[in-house]
N, CA, C and O atoms as a Maestro MAE file, in Angstrom:
{
 s_m_m2io_version
 :::
 2.0.0
}

f_m_ct {
 s_m_title
 :::
 protein
 m_atom[352] {
  # First column is atom index #
  i_m_mmod_type
  r_m_x_coord
  r_m_y_coord
  r_m_z_coord
  i_m_residue_number
  s_m_chain_name
  s_m_pdb_residue_name
  s_m_pdb_atom_name
  i_m_atomic_number
  :::
  1 25 176.478 -147.673 101.436 1 A "MET " " N  " 7
  2 3 177.586 -147.651 101.834 1 A "MET " " CA " 6
  3 2 177.625 -148.634 103.122 1 A "MET " " C  " 6
  4 15 178.598 -148.564 103.874 1 A "MET " " O  " 8
  5 25 176.737 -149.410 103.344 2 A "ALA " " N  " 7
  6 3 176.337 -150.038 104.639 2 A "ALA " " CA " 6
  7 2 176.870 -151.472 103.762 2 A "ALA " " C  " 6
  8 15 177.407 -152.338 104.453 2 A "ALA " " O  " 8
  9 25 176.719 -151.754 102.134 3 A "GLY " " N  " 7
  10 3 177.089 -152.761 101.899 3 A "GLY " " CA " 6
  11 2 178.585 -153.187 101.490 3 A "GLY " " C  " 6
  12 15 179.034 -154.305 101.238 3 A "GLY " " O  " 8
  13 25 179.134 -152.074 101.506 4 A "GLN " " N  " 7
  14 3 180.348 -151.946 101.118 4 A "GLN " " CA " 6
  15 2 181.431 -152.947 102.240 4 A "GLN " " C  " 6
  16 15 181.256 -152.893 103.457 4 A "GLN " " O  " 8
  17 25 182.633 -153.908 101.555 5 A "VAL " " N  " 7
  18 3 183.049 -154.643 102.871 5 A "VAL " " CA " 6
  19 2 184.369 -153.392 103.292 5 A "VAL " " C  " 6
  20 15 184.745 -152.483 102.551 5 A "VAL " " O  " 8
  21 25 184.857 -153.690 104.635 6 A "ARG " " N  " 7
  22 3 185.883 -152.682 104.809 6 A "ARG " " CA " 6
  23 2 187.176 -153.339 104.615 6 A "ARG " " C  " 6
  24 15 187.461 -154.500 104.908 6 A "ARG " " O  " 8
  25 25 187.824 -152.560 104.152 7 A "GLN " " N  " 7
  26 3 189.214 -153.119 103.557 7 A "GLN " " CA " 6
  27 2 190.406 -153.171 105.055 7 A "GLN " " C  " 6
  28 15 190.524 -152.438 106.036 7 A "GLN " " O  " 8
  29 25 190.817 -153.878 104.793 8 A "ARG " " N  " 7
  30 3 192.203 -153.829 106.423 8 A "ARG " " CA " 6
  31 2 193.376 -153.862 104.989 8 A "ARG " " C  " 6
  32 15 193.469 -154.005 103.770 8 A "ARG " " O  " 8
  33 25 194.350 -153.524 106.667 9 A "PHE " " N  " 7
  34 3 195.655 -153.729 106.275 9 A "PHE " " CA " 6
  35 2 196.109 -154.985 105.803 9 A "PHE " " C  " 6
  36 15 195.530 -155.937 106.326 9 A "PHE " " O  " 8
  37 25 197.029 -155.281 104.917 10 A "PRO " " N  " 7
  38 3 197.668 -156.075 104.748 10 A "PRO " " CA " 6
  39 2 198.596 -156.686 106.204 10 A "PRO " " C  " 6
  40 15 199.086 -155.830 106.941 10 A "PRO " " O  " 8
  41 25 198.763 -157.959 106.499 11 A "ARG " " N  " 7
  42 3 199.107 -158.309 107.849 11 A "ARG " " CA " 6
  43 2 200.450 -157.587 107.986 11 A "ARG " " C  " 6
  44 15 200.749 -157.159 109.101 11 A "ARG " " O  " 8
  45 25 201.531 -157.359 106.658 12 A "VAL " " N  " 7
  46 3 202.964 -156.937 106.914 12 A "VAL " " CA " 6
  47 2 202.806 -155.591 107.857 12 A "VAL " " C  " 6
  48 15 203.233 -155.460 109.004 12 A "VAL " " O  " 8
  49 25 201.966 -154.477 106.945 13 A "VAL " " N  " 7
  50 3 201.599 -153.326 107.175 13 A "VAL " " CA " 6
  51 2 201.010 -153.167 109.280 13 A "VAL " " C  " 6
  52 15 201.518 -152.564 110.225 13 A "VAL " " O  " 8
  53 25 200.032 -153.867 109.178 14 A "ARG " " N  " 7
  54 3 199.441 -154.044 110.440 14 A "ARG " " CA " 6
  55 2 200.922 -154.504 111.821 14 A "ARG " " C  " 6
  56 15 201.040 -154.055 112.962 14 A "ARG " " O  " 8
  57 25 201.788 -155.490 111.106 15 A "LEU " " N  " 7
  58 3 202.561 -155.808 112.139 15 A "LEU " " CA " 6
  59 2 203.728 -154.661 112.229 15 A "LEU " " C  " 6
  60 15 204.302 -154.370 113.279 15 A "LEU " " O  " 8
  61 25 203.950 -154.137 111.124 16 A "ILE " " N  " 7
  62 3 204.864 -152.932 111.518 16 A "ILE " " CA " 6
  63 2 204.038 -151.551 112.251 16 A "ILE " " C  " 6
  64 15 204.610 -150.952 113.162 16 A "ILE " " O  " 8
  65 25 202.814 -151.157 111.830 17 A "LEU " " N  " 7
  66 3 202.229 -150.399 112.688 17 A "LEU " " CA " 6
  67 2 202.086 -150.602 114.466 17 A "LEU " " C  " 6
  68 15 202.130 -149.859 115.446 17 A "LEU " " O  " 8
  69 25 201.906 -151.962 114.220 18 A "ILE " " N  " 7
  70 3 201.380 -152.293 116.101 18 A "ILE " " CA " 6
  71 2 203.051 -152.273 116.517 18 A "ILE " " C  " 6
  72 15 203.570 -151.645 117.439 18 A "ILE " " O  " 8
  73 25 203.364 -152.703 116.043 19 A "GLY " " N  " 7
  74 3 205.311 -152.826 116.369 19 A "GLY " " CA " 6
  75 2 205.797 -151.478 116.635 19 A "GLY " " C  " 6
  76 15 206.542 -151.424 117.613 19 A "GLY " " O  " 8
  77 25 205.536 -150.135 115.903 20 A "TRP " " N  " 7
  78 3 205.758 -149.185 116.070 20 A "TRP " " CA " 6
  79 2 204.853 -148.315 116.941 20 A "TRP " " C  " 6
  80 15 205.225 -147.174 117.218 20 A "TRP " " O  " 8
  81 25 203.996 -148.660 117.270 21 A "LEU " " N  " 7
  82 3 203.112 -147.534 118.238 21 A "LEU " " CA " 6
  83 2 203.418 -148.328 119.723 21 A "LEU " " C  " 6
  84 15 203.304 -147.590 120.701 21 A "LEU " " O  " 8
  85 25 203.854 -149.983 120.048 22 A "MET " " N  " 7
  86 3 203.806 -150.415 120.910 22 A "MET " " CA " 6
  87 2 205.624 -149.475 120.961 22 A "MET " " C  " 6
  88 15 205.853 -148.647 121.842 22 A "MET " " O  " 8
  89 25 205.981 -149.596 120.592 23 A "GLY " " N  " 7
  90 3 207.711 -148.780 120.809 23 A "GLY " " CA " 6
  91 2 207.123 -147.397 121.134 23 A "GLY " " C  " 6
  92 15 207.449 -147.071 122.275 23 A "GLY " " O  " 8
  93 25 206.617 -146.778 120.719 24 A "ALA " " N  " 7
  94 3 206.524 -145.568 120.700 24 A "ALA " " CA " 6
  95 2 205.805 -145.249 122.291 24 A "ALA " " C  " 6
  96 15 205.914 -144.284 123.049 24 A "ALA " " O  " 8
  97 25 205.477 -145.800 122.332 25 A "GLY " " N  " 7
  98 3 204.274 -146.296 123.981 25 A "GLY " " CA " 6
  99 2 205.150 -146.443 124.871 25 A "GLY " " C  " 6
  100 15 205.000 -145.881 125.956 25 A "GLY " " O  " 8
  101 25 206.420 -147.343 124.573 26 A "ILE " " N  " 7
  102 3 207.716 -147.567 125.269 26 A "ILE " " CA " 6
  103 2 208.665 -146.356 125.199 26 A "ILE " " C  " 6
  104 15 209.203 -146.056 126.265 26 A "ILE " " O  " 8
  105 25 208.875 -145.817 124.413 27 A "GLY " " N  " 7
  106 3 209.873 -144.873 124.458 27 A "GLY " " CA " 6
  107 2 209.090 -143.619 124.848 27 A "GLY " " C  " 6
  108 15 209.814 -142.624 124.875 27 A "GLY " " O  " 8
  109 25 207.975 -143.423 125.118 28 A "ALA " " N  " 7
  110 3 207.225 -142.672 125.905 28 A "ALA " " CA " 6
  111 2 207.716 -142.783 127.411 28 A "ALA " " C  " 6
  112 15 208.503 -142.045 128.003 28 A "ALA " " O  " 8
  113 25 207.022 -143.933 127.882 29 A "LEU " " N  " 7
  114 3 207.094 -144.329 129.392 29 A "LEU " " CA " 6
  115 2 209.029 -143.956 130.179 29 A "LEU " " C  " 6
  116 15 209.461 -143.617 131.281 29 A "LEU " " O  " 8
  117 25 209.529 -144.224 129.056 30 A "VAL " " N  " 7
  118 3 211.367 -144.055 129.409 30 A "VAL " " CA " 6
  119 2 211.147 -143.203 129.493 30 A "VAL " " C  " 6
  120 15 210.880 -142.914 130.660 30 A "VAL " " O  " 8
  121 25 211.051 -142.201 128.629 31 A "ALA " " N  " 7
  122 3 211.200 -140.328 128.422 31 A "ALA " " CA " 6
  123 2 210.684 -139.695 129.693 31 A "ALA " " C  " 6
  124 15 211.217 -138.671 130.119 31 A "ALA " " O  " 8
  125 25 209.174 -140.541 130.617 32 A "ALA " " N  " 7
  126 3 208.709 -139.508 131.385 32 A "ALA " " CA " 6
  127 2 209.692 -139.876 132.551 32 A "ALA " " C  " 6
  128 15 210.275 -139.069 133.275 32 A "ALA " " O  " 8
  129 25 209.790 -141.691 132.616 33 A "ALA " " N  " 7
  130 3 210.810 -142.005 133.938 33 A "ALA " " CA " 6
  131 2 211.951 -140.892 133.949 33 A "ALA " " C  " 6
  132 15 211.924 -140.084 134.877 33 A "ALA " " O  " 8
  133 25 212.751 -140.812 133.181 34 A "ALA " " N  " 7
  134 3 213.898 -140.043 133.115 34 A "ALA " " CA " 6
  135 2 214.044 -138.343 133.548 34 A "ALA " " C  " 6
  136 15 214.960 -137.666 134.014 34 A "ALA " " O  " 8
  137 25 212.422 -138.021 133.065 35 A "LEU " " N  " 7
  138 3 211.636 -136.866 133.941 35 A "LEU " " CA " 6
  139 2 212.046 -137.237 135.302 35 A "LEU " " C  " 6
  140 15 213.077 -137.099 135.960 35 A "LEU " " O  " 8
  141 25 211.228 -137.602 135.442 36 A "ALA " " N  " 7
  142 3 210.351 -138.105 137.232 36 A "ALA " " CA " 6
  143 2 211.614 -138.238 137.845 36 A "ALA " " C  " 6
  144 15 211.572 -137.561 138.872 36 A "ALA " " O  " 8
  145 25 212.856 -138.842 137.710 37 A "MET " " N  " 7
  146 3 213.528 -139.604 138.429 37 A "MET " " CA " 6
  147 2 214.463 -138.468 139.652 37 A "MET " " C  " 6
  148 15 215.127 -137.462 139.399 37 A "MET " " O  " 8
  149 25 214.143 -139.192 141.110 38 A "GLU " " N  " 7
  150 3 214.496 -137.985 141.509 38 A "GLU " " CA " 6
  151 2 216.280 -137.848 141.337 38 A "GLU " " C  " 6
  152 15 216.618 -136.665 141.285 38 A "GLU " " O  " 8
  153 25 217.274 -138.687 141.256 39 A "GLY " " N  " 7
  154 3 218.872 -138.404 141.259 39 A "GLY " " CA " 6
  155 2 219.320 -137.955 140.131 39 A "GLY " " C  " 6
  156 15 220.515 -137.826 139.864 39 A "GLY " " O  " 8
  157 25 217.795 -137.518 138.933 40 A "SER " " N  " 7
  158 3 218.390 -137.057 137.529 40 A "SER " " CA " 6
  159 2 218.343 -136.128 137.406 40 A "SER " " C  " 6
  160 15 217.194 -135.800 137.703 40 A "SER " " O  " 8
  161 25 219.150 -134.918 136.986 41 A "PRO " " N  " 7
  162 3 219.127 -133.609 136.731 41 A "PRO " " CA " 6
  163 2 218.878 -133.654 135.239 41 A "PRO " " C  " 6
  164 15 219.588 -132.892 134.582 41 A "PRO " " O  " 8
  165 25 218.144 -134.282 134.679 42 A "LEU " " N  " 7
  166 3 217.098 -133.860 133.582 42 A "LEU " " CA " 6
  167 2 216.231 -133.406 133.680 42 A "LEU " " C  " 6
  168 15 215.976 -132.791 132.645 42 A "LEU " " O  " 8
  169 25 214.996 -133.241 134.889 43 A "GLY " " N  " 7
  170 3 214.264 -133.072 135.139 43 A "GLY " " CA " 6
  171 2 214.139 -131.113 135.525 43 A "GLY " " C  " 6
  172 15 213.461 -130.110 135.302 43 A "GLY " " O  " 8
  173 25 215.248 -131.573 136.171 44 A "HIS " " N  " 7
  174 3 215.814 -129.694 136.792 44 A "HIS " " CA " 6
  175 2 216.122 -129.490 135.866 44 A "HIS " " C  " 6
  176 15 215.526 -128.429 135.683 44 A "HIS " " O  " 8
  177 25 216.691 -129.684 134.933 45 A "LEU " " N  " 7
  178 3 216.978 -128.945 133.316 45 A "LEU " " CA " 6
  179 2 216.224 -128.475 132.775 45 A "LEU " " C  " 6
  180 15 216.146 -127.250 132.673 45 A "LEU " " O  " 8
  181 25 215.207 -129.512 132.108 46 A "VAL " " N  " 7
  182 3 214.274 -129.132 131.652 46 A "VAL " " CA " 6
  183 2 213.155 -127.748 132.418 46 A "VAL " " C  " 6
  184 15 212.787 -126.637 132.035 46 A "VAL " " O  " 8
  185 25 213.050 -128.142 132.998 47 A "ALA " " N  " 7
  186 3 212.248 -127.346 134.509 47 A "ALA " " CA " 6
  187 2 212.898 -125.815 134.355 47 A "ALA " " C  " 6
  188 15 212.141 -124.909 134.007 47 A "ALA " " O  " 8
  189 25 213.585 -125.677 134.483 48 A "SER " " N  " 7
  190 3 214.420 -124.457 134.203 48 A "SER " " CA " 6
  191 2 214.839 -123.666 133.546 48 A "SER " " C  " 6
  192 15 215.503 -122.638 133.681 48 A "SER " " O  " 8
  193 25 214.210 -124.456 132.445 49 A "SER " " N  " 7
  194 3 214.731 -123.794 130.960 49 A "SER " " CA " 6
  195 2 213.539 -123.002 130.716 49 A "SER " " C  " 6
  196 15 212.371 -123.362 130.867 49 A "SER " " O  " 8
  197 25 214.195 -121.332 130.126 50 A "SER " " N  " 7
  198 3 212.979 -120.598 129.695 50 A "SER " " CA " 6
  199 2 212.014 -121.190 128.754 50 A "SER " " C  " 6
  200 15 210.905 -120.702 128.970 50 A "SER " " O  " 8
  201 25 212.002 -121.780 128.096 51 A "GLU " " N  " 7
  202 3 210.780 -122.477 127.186 51 A "GLU " " CA " 6
  203 2 211.040 -124.336 127.354 51 A "GLU " " C  " 6
  204 15 211.610 -125.059 126.536 51 A "GLU " " O  " 8
  205 25 210.496 -124.691 128.504 52 A "PRO " " N  " 7
  206 3 210.381 -126.174 128.989 52 A "PRO " " CA " 6
  207 2 210.062 -127.159 128.057 52 A "PRO " " C  " 6
  208 15 210.733 -128.165 127.827 52 A "PRO " " O  " 8
  209 25 209.143 -126.874 127.594 53 A "TRP " " N  " 7
  210 3 208.306 -127.368 126.049 53 A "TRP " " CA " 6
  211 2 209.356 -128.019 124.915 53 A "TRP " " C  " 6
  212 15 209.133 -129.103 124.375 53 A "TRP " " O  " 8
  213 25 210.209 -127.423 124.713 54 A "ILE " " N  " 7
  214 3 211.525 -127.473 123.441 54 A "ILE " " CA " 6
  215 2 212.195 -128.707 123.641 54 A "ILE " " C  " 6
  216 15 212.339 -129.587 122.792 54 A "ILE " " O  " 8
  217 25 212.607 -128.719 124.844 55 A "PRO " " N  " 7
  218 3 213.661 -129.959 125.133 55 A "PRO " " CA " 6
  219 2 212.573 -131.180 125.471 55 A "PRO " " C  " 6
  220 15 212.714 -132.346 125.101 55 A "PRO " " O  " 8
  221 25 211.602 -130.725 126.152 56 A "THR " " N  " 7
  222 3 210.391 -132.008 126.221 56 A "THR " " CA " 6
  223 2 210.378 -132.545 125.080 56 A "THR " " C  " 6
  224 15 210.965 -133.607 124.874 56 A "THR " " O  " 8
  225 25 209.525 -131.729 123.902 57 A "LEU " " N  " 7
  226 3 209.360 -131.988 122.789 57 A "LEU " " CA " 6
  227 2 210.306 -133.295 122.442 57 A "LEU " " C  " 6
  228 15 209.937 -134.463 122.322 57 A "LEU " " O  " 8
  229 25 211.820 -132.675 122.299 58 A "LEU " " N  " 7
  230 3 212.618 -133.380 121.491 58 A "LEU " " CA " 6
  231 2 213.212 -134.582 122.617 58 A "LEU " " C  " 6
  232 15 213.731 -135.570 122.097 58 A "LEU " " O  " 8
  233 25 213.170 -134.543 123.679 59 A "LEU " " N  " 7
  234 3 213.242 -136.042 124.204 59 A "LEU " " CA " 6
  235 2 212.114 -136.694 124.499 59 A "LEU " " C  " 6
  236 15 212.466 -137.532 125.328 59 A "LEU " " O  " 8
  237 25 210.955 -136.809 124.311 60 A "PHE " " N  " 7
  238 3 209.879 -137.554 123.743 60 A "PHE " " CA " 6
  239 2 210.179 -137.943 122.420 60 A "PHE " " C  " 6
  240 15 210.188 -139.125 122.075 60 A "PHE " " O  " 8
  241 25 210.454 -136.892 121.576 61 A "GLY " " N  " 7
  242 3 210.340 -137.220 120.059 61 A "GLY " " CA " 6
  243 2 211.414 -138.375 119.894 61 A "GLY " " C  " 6
  244 15 211.185 -139.452 119.344 61 A "GLY " " O  " 8
  245 25 212.420 -138.051 120.362 62 A "GLY " " N  " 7
  246 3 213.475 -138.927 120.285 62 A "GLY " " CA " 6
  247 2 213.898 -140.651 120.788 62 A "GLY " " C  " 6
  248 15 214.447 -141.675 120.383 62 A "GLY " " O  " 8
  249 25 213.065 -139.958 122.152 63 A "MET " " N  " 7
  250 3 212.777 -141.857 122.280 63 A "MET " " CA " 6
  251 2 211.406 -142.552 121.811 63 A "MET " " C  " 6
  252 15 211.392 -143.740 121.488 63 A "MET " " O  " 8
  253 25 210.451 -141.887 121.794 64 A "MET " " N  " 7
  254 3 209.445 -142.487 121.048 64 A "MET " " CA " 6
  255 2 210.122 -143.234 119.355 64 A "MET " " C  " 6
  256 15 210.072 -144.437 119.099 64 A "MET " " O  " 8
  257 25 210.639 -142.291 118.524 65 A "THR " " N  " 7
  258 3 211.348 -142.602 117.038 65 A "THR " " CA " 6
  259 2 212.179 -143.899 117.648 65 A "THR " " C  " 6
  260 15 211.705 -145.033 117.709 65 A "THR " " O  " 8
  261 25 213.103 -143.637 117.954 66 A "THR " " N  " 7
  262 3 214.005 -144.903 118.690 66 A "THR " " CA " 6
  263 2 213.630 -145.721 118.987 66 A "THR " " C  " 6
  264 15 214.157 -146.679 118.422 66 A "THR " " O  " 8
  265 25 212.483 -146.118 120.044 67 A "PHE " " N  " 7
  266 3 212.345 -147.341 120.523 67 A "PHE " " CA " 6
  267 2 211.285 -148.350 119.416 67 A "PHE " " C  " 6
  268 15 211.042 -149.544 119.244 67 A "PHE " " O  " 8
  269 25 210.812 -146.831 118.753 68 A "ALA " " N  " 7
  270 3 209.619 -147.784 117.890 68 A "ALA " " CA " 6
  271 2 209.951 -148.206 116.718 68 A "ALA " " C  " 6
  272 15 209.246 -149.044 116.155 68 A "ALA " " O  " 8
  273 25 211.208 -147.649 116.071 69 A "GLY " " N  " 7
  274 3 211.729 -148.295 114.914 69 A "GLY " " CA " 6
  275 2 212.279 -149.639 115.461 69 A "GLY " " C  " 6
  276 15 212.215 -150.705 114.848 69 A "GLY " " O  " 8
  277 25 212.876 -149.443 116.797 70 A "LEU " " N  " 7
  278 3 213.563 -150.679 117.599 70 A "LEU " " CA " 6
  279 2 212.933 -151.623 117.514 70 A "LEU " " C  " 6
  280 15 213.472 -152.669 117.153 70 A "LEU " " O  " 8
  281 25 211.360 -151.564 117.867 71 A "SER " " N  " 7
  282 3 210.021 -152.881 117.811 71 A "SER " " CA " 6
  283 2 209.958 -152.938 116.846 71 A "SER " " C  " 6
  284 15 210.690 -153.867 116.505 71 A "SER " " O  " 8
  285 25 209.272 -152.286 115.596 72 A "ALA " " N  " 7
  286 3 209.153 -152.838 114.257 72 A "ALA " " CA " 6
  287 2 210.417 -153.573 113.788 72 A "ALA " " C  " 6
  288 15 210.322 -154.635 113.173 72 A "ALA " " O  " 8
  289 25 211.387 -153.112 114.025 73 A "GLY " " N  " 7
  290 3 212.448 -153.993 113.452 73 A "GLY " " CA " 6
  291 2 212.762 -154.985 113.782 73 A "GLY " " C  " 6
  292 15 213.127 -155.960 113.126 73 A "GLY " " O  " 8
  293 25 212.573 -154.725 115.600 74 A "THR " " N  " 7
  294 3 212.211 -156.292 116.142 74 A "THR " " CA " 6
  295 2 211.360 -157.748 115.494 74 A "THR " " C  " 6
  296 15 211.562 -158.904 115.122 74 A "THR " " O  " 8
  297 25 210.234 -156.668 115.689 75 A "ALA " " N  " 7
  298 3 209.176 -157.620 115.012 75 A "ALA " " CA " 6
  299 2 208.949 -158.419 113.480 75 A "ALA " " C  " 6
  300 15 208.302 -159.423 113.183 75 A "ALA " " O  " 8
  301 25 209.959 -157.299 112.510 76 A "ILE " " N  " 7
  302 3 209.871 -157.564 111.109 76 A "ILE " " CA " 6
  303 2 210.990 -158.963 111.340 76 A "ILE " " C  " 6
  304 15 210.712 -160.015 110.764 76 A "ILE " " O  " 8
  305 25 212.008 -158.889 112.048 77 A "MET " " N  " 7
  306 3 213.221 -159.708 111.966 77 A "MET " " CA " 6
  307 2 212.722 -161.313 112.269 77 A "MET " " C  " 6
  308 15 213.020 -162.342 111.663 77 A "MET " " O  " 8
  309 25 211.701 -161.072 113.644 78 A "LEU " " N  " 7
  310 3 211.516 -162.201 114.115 78 A "LEU " " CA " 6
  311 2 210.223 -162.976 113.227 78 A "LEU " " C  " 6
  312 15 209.635 -163.929 113.737 78 A "LEU " " O  " 8
  313 25 209.887 -162.508 111.975 79 A "THR " " N  " 7
  314 3 208.895 -163.089 111.282 79 A "THR " " CA " 6
  315 2 210.090 -164.053 110.036 79 A "THR " " C  " 6
  316 15 209.584 -164.761 109.165 79 A "THR " " O  " 8
  317 25 211.193 -163.955 110.126 80 A "VAL " " N  " 7
  318 3 211.912 -164.797 109.037 80 A "VAL " " CA " 6
  319 2 211.690 -166.093 109.177 80 A "VAL " " C  " 6
  320 15 211.925 -166.791 110.162 80 A "VAL " " O  " 8
  321 25 211.302 -166.346 108.317 81 A "GLY " " N  " 7
  322 3 211.008 -167.887 108.311 81 A "GLY " " CA " 6
  323 2 209.904 -168.929 108.468 81 A "GLY " " C  " 6
  324 15 209.908 -170.157 108.380 81 A "GLY " " O  " 8
  325 25 208.418 -167.514 108.878 82 A "ARG " " N  " 7
  326 3 207.633 -168.028 109.410 82 A "ARG " " CA " 6
  327 2 206.455 -167.965 107.842 82 A "ARG " " C  " 6
  328 15 205.295 -168.301 108.079 82 A "ARG " " O  " 8
  329 25 206.693 -167.669 106.779 83 A "GLY " " N  " 7
  330 3 206.352 -167.149 106.096 83 A "GLY " " CA " 6
  331 2 205.509 -168.566 104.966 83 A "GLY " " C  " 6
  332 15 205.945 -169.680 105.254 83 A "GLY " " O  " 8
  333 25 204.636 -168.563 104.032 84 A "ASP " " N  " 7
  334 3 204.406 -169.675 103.337 84 A "ASP " " CA " 6
  335 2 204.996 -170.262 102.675 84 A "ASP " " C  " 6
  336 15 204.371 -171.117 102.048 84 A "ASP " " O  " 8
  337 25 206.058 -170.186 102.501 85 A "ASP " " N  " 7
  338 3 207.313 -170.534 101.654 85 A "ASP " " CA " 6
  339 2 207.727 -171.567 102.239 85 A "ASP " " C  " 6
  340 15 208.018 -172.549 101.555 85 A "ASP " " O  " 8
  341 25 207.860 -171.601 103.718 86 A "GLY " " N  " 7
  342 3 208.233 -172.660 104.687 86 A "GLY " " CA " 6
  343 2 210.031 -172.249 104.888 86 A "GLY " " C  " 6
  344 15 210.941 -173.072 104.986 86 A "GLY " " O  " 8
  345 25 210.141 -170.912 104.905 87 A "GLY " " N  " 7
  346 3 211.228 -170.708 105.291 87 A "GLY " " CA " 6
  347 2 212.684 -170.701 103.852 87 A "GLY " " C  " 6
  348 15 212.620 -170.617 102.625 87 A "GLY " " O  " 8
  349 25 213.964 -170.848 104.925 88 A "ARG " " N  " 7
  350 3 215.238 -170.635 103.926 88 A "ARG " " CA " 6
  351 2 215.427 -172.316 103.506 88 A "ARG " " C  " 6
  352 15 216.317 -172.662 102.730 88 A "ARG " " O  " 8
  :::
 }
 m_bond[351] {
  # First column is bond index #
  i_m_from
  i_m_to
  i_m_order
  :::
  1 1 2 1
  2 2 3 1
  3 3 4 2
  4 3 5 1
  5 5 6 1
  6 6 7 1
  7 7 8 2
  8 7 9 1
  9 9 10 1
  10 10 11 1
  11 11 12 2
  12 11 13 1
  13 13 14 1
  14 14 15 1
  15 15 16 2
  16 15 17 1
  17 17 18 1
  18 18 19 1
  19 19 20 2
  20 19 21 1
  21 21 22 1
  22 22 23 1
  23 23 24 2
  24 23 25 1
  25 25 26 1
  26 26 27 1
  27 27 28 2
  28 27 29 1
  29 29 30 1
  30 30 31 1
  31 31 32 2
  32 31 33 1
  33 33 34 1
  34 34 35 1
  35 35 36 2
  36 35 37 1
  37 37 38 1
  38 38 39 1
  39 39 40 2
  40 39 41 1
  41 41 42 1
  42 42 43 1
  43 43 44 2
  44 43 45 1
  45 45 46 1
  46 46 47 1
  47 47 48 2
  48 47 49 1
  49 49 50 1
  50 50 51 1
  51 51 52 2
  52 51 53 1
  53 53 54 1
  54 54 55 1
  55 55 56 2
  56 55 57 1
  57 57 58 1
  58 58 59 1
  59 59 60 2
  60 59 61 1
  61 61 62 1
  62 62 63 1
  63 63 64 2
  64 63 65 1
  65 65 66 1
  66 66 67 1
  67 67 68 2
  68 67 69 1
  69 69 70 1
  70 70 71 1
  71 71 72 2
  72 71 73 1
  73 73 74 1
  74 74 75 1
  75 75 76 2
  76 75 77 1
  77 77 78 1
  78 78 79 1
  79 79 80 2
  80 79 81 1
  81 81 82 1
  82 82 83 1
  83 83 84 2
  84 83 85 1
  85 85 86 1
  86 86 87 1
  87 87 88 2
  88 87 89 1
  89 89 90 1
  90 90 91 1
  91 91 92 2
  92 91 93 1
  93 93 94 1
  94 94 95 1
  95 95 96 2
  96 95 97 1
  97 97 98 1
  98 98 99 1
  99 99 100 2
  100 99 101 1
  101 101 102 1
  102 102 103 1
  103 103 104 2
  104 103 105 1
  105 105 106 1
  106 106 107 1
  107 107 108 2
  108 107 109 1
  109 109 110 1
  110 110 111 1
  111 111 112 2
  112 111 113 1
  113 113 114 1
  114 114 115 1
  115 115 116 2
  116 115 117 1
  117 117 118 1
  118 118 119 1
  119 119 120 2
  120 119 121 1
  121 121 122 1
  122 122 123 1
  123 123 124 2
  124 123 125 1
  125 125 126 1
  126 126 127 1
  127 127 128 2
  128 127 129 1
  129 129 130 1
  130 130 131 1
  131 131 132 2
  132 131 133 1
  133 133 134 1
  134 134 135 1
  135 135 136 2
  136 135 137 1
  137 137 138 1
  138 138 139 1
  139 139 140 2
  140 139 141 1
  141 141 142 1
  142 142 143 1
  143 143 144 2
  144 143 145 1
  145 145 146 1
  146 146 147 1
  147 147 148 2
  148 147 149 1
  149 149 150 1
  150 150 151 1
  151 151 152 2
  152 151 153 1
  153 153 154 1
  154 154 155 1
  155 155 156 2
  156 155 157 1
  157 157 158 1
  158 158 159 1
  159 159 160 2
  160 159 161 1
  161 161 162 1
  162 162 163 1
  163 163 164 2
  164 163 165 1
  165 165 166 1
  166 166 167 1
  167 167 168 2
  168 167 169 1
  169 169 170 1
  170 170 171 1
  171 171 172 2
  172 171 173 1
  173 173 174 1
  174 174 175 1
  175 175 176 2
  176 175 177 1
  177 177 178 1
  178 178 179 1
  179 179 180 2
  180 179 181 1
  181 181 182 1
  182 182 183 1
  183 183 184 2
  184 183 185 1
  185 185 186 1
  186 186 187 1
  187 187 188 2
  188 187 189 1
  189 189 190 1
  190 190 191 1
  191 191 192 2
  192 191 193 1
  193 193 194 1
  194 194 195 1
  195 195 196 2
  196 195 197 1
  197 197 198 1
  198 198 199 1
  199 199 200 2
  200 199 201 1
  201 201 202 1
  202 202 203 1
  203 203 204 2
  204 203 205 1
  205 205 206 1
  206 206 207 1
  207 207 208 2
  208 207 209 1
  209 209 210 1
  210 210 211 1
  211 211 212 2
  212 211 213 1
  213 213 214 1
  214 214 215 1
  215 215 216 2
  216 215 217 1
  217 217 218 1
  218 218 219 1
  219 219 220 2
  220 219 221 1
  221 221 222 1
  222 222 223 1
  223 223 224 2
  224 223 225 1
  225 225 226 1
  226 226 227 1
  227 227 228 2
  228 227 229 1
  229 229 230 1
  230 230 231 1
  231 231 232 2
  232 231 233 1
  233 233 234 1
  234 234 235 1
  235 235 236 2
  236 235 237 1
  237 237 238 1
  238 238 239 1
  239 239 240 2
  240 239 241 1
  241 241 242 1
  242 242 243 1
  243 243 244 2
  244 243 245 1
  245 245 246 1
  246 246 247 1
  247 247 248 2
  248 247 249 1
  249 249 250 1
  250 250 251 1
  251 251 252 2
  252 251 253 1
  253 253 254 1
  254 254 255 1
  255 255 256 2
  256 255 257 1
  257 257 258 1
  258 258 259 1
  259 259 260 2
  260 259 261 1
  261 261 262 1
  262 262 263 1
  263 263 264 2
  264 263 265 1
  265 265 266 1
  266 266 267 1
  267 267 268 2
  268 267 269 1
  269 269 270 1
  270 270 271 1
  271 271 272 2
  272 271 273 1
  273 273 274 1
  274 274 275 1
  275 275 276 2
  276 275 277 1
  277 277 278 1
  278 278 279 1
  279 279 280 2
  280 279 281 1
  281 281 282 1
  282 282 283 1
  283 283 284 2
  284 283 285 1
  285 285 286 1
  286 286 287 1
  287 287 288 2
  288 287 289 1
  289 289 290 1
  290 290 291 1
  291 291 292 2
  292 291 293 1
  293 293 294 1
  294 294 295 1
  295 295 296 2
  296 295 297 1
  297 297 298 1
  298 298 299 1
  299 299 300 2
  300 299 301 1
  301 301 302 1
  302 302 303 1
  303 303 304 2
  304 303 305 1
  305 305 306 1
  306 306 307 1
  307 307 308 2
  308 307 309 1
  309 309 310 1
  310 310 311 1
  311 311 312 2
  312 311 313 1
  313 313 314 1
  314 314 315 1
  315 315 316 2
  316 315 317 1
  317 317 318 1
  318 318 319 1
  319 319 320 2
  320 319 321 1
  321 321 322 1
  322 322 323 1
  323 323 324 2
  324 323 325 1
  325 325 326 1
  326 326 327 1
  327 327 328 2
  328 327 329 1
  329 329 330 1
  330 330 331 1
  331 331 332 2
  332 331 333 1
  333 333 334 1
  334 334 335 1
  335 335 336 2
  336 335 337 1
  337 337 338 1
  338 338 339 1
  339 339 340 2
  340 339 341 1
  341 341 342 1
  342 342 343 1
  343 343 344 2
  344 343 345 1
  345 345 346 1
  346 346 347 1
  347 347 348 2
  348 347 349 1
  349 349 350 1
  350 350 351 1
  351 351 352 2
  :::
 }
}
């Protein structure tokens, strides 16, 4: 097995994955900031819930999905015209 060449993802797949992971990280930071803000009633609502893991999961999942899609889409849109064909 040591002689096998390690297969890499195609460039476009790596671009999408990196953009998605960066966006998910930003989304998690935004959700954490929204919960931690002093003036925001969101943290109090989550803390006073009977099962606080449910709204926390929904908040983080929604933010991470939104920012991940935004980041990956932006990365794809910014590559237009940079291909081997010289653009349009």
